[in-house]
C-alpha positions in Angstrom: 7.5 154.3 -73.7 6.6 151.0 -72.2 7.1 149.2 -75.5 10.6 150.8 -76.0 11.5 149.4 -72.6 10.3 146.0 -73.6 12.2 146.1 -76.9 15.4 147.3 -75.1 15.2 144.4 -72.5 14.6 141.9 -75.4 17.7 143.2 -77.1 19.6 143.1 -73.9 18.7 139.4 -73.6 19.8 138.6 -77.1 23.2 140.5 -76.5 23.7 138.5 -73.3 23.0 135.2 -75.2 25.6 135.9 -77.8 28.1 137.3 -75.3 27.7 134.0 -73.4 28.5 132.1 -76.6 31.4 134.3 -77.3 32.8 133.6 -73.9 32.2 129.9 -74.1 34.1 129.7 -77.4 36.9 132.0 -76.3 37.5 130.7 -72.8 36.6 127.1 -73.2 34.6 127.2 -70.0 37.6 127.9 -67.9 36.3 131.2 -66.5 33.0 132.3 -64.8 32.1 134.7 -67.6 29.7 132.3 -69.1 27.9 131.6 -65.7 27.8 135.4 -65.2 26.3 136.0 -68.6 23.7 133.2 -67.9 22.8 134.8 -64.6 22.5 138.2 -66.3 20.2 136.7 -69.0 18.0 135.0 -66.6 17.6 138.3 -64.4 16.7 140.3 -67.6 14.3 137.6 -68.6 12.5 137.6 -65.2 12.6 141.4 -65.2 11.0 141.5 -68.8 8.3 139.0 -67.7 7.5 141.0 -64.7 7.2 144.2 -66.6 4.9 142.6 -69.2 2.7 141.1 -66.5 2.4 144.4 -64.6 1.6 146.3 -67.7 -1.1 143.8 -68.7 -2.5 143.8 -65.1 -2.7 147.7 -65.0 -4.1 147.9 -68.5 -1.2 149.7 -70.0 -0.5 146.8 -72.5 -3.4 145.0 -74.1 -3.4 141.5 -75.6 -4.6 140.8 -79.1 -8.4 139.9 -78.9 -9.2 136.6 -80.7 -10.9 137.0 -84.0 
């Protein structure tokens, strides 16, 4: 379940990235939609990082051991 949440958040970040590109091309920077897309992408990225750090700290997610 945790890995599914991480994948969904990563996909949401990518969708937000491309929606910001689309708004930049379509609007030419005249509206705030690009800024809102950037704010959403930063928020999702911080949330994703926090979830990963908490999961590693609790032991729900393990890192690859070095060979």
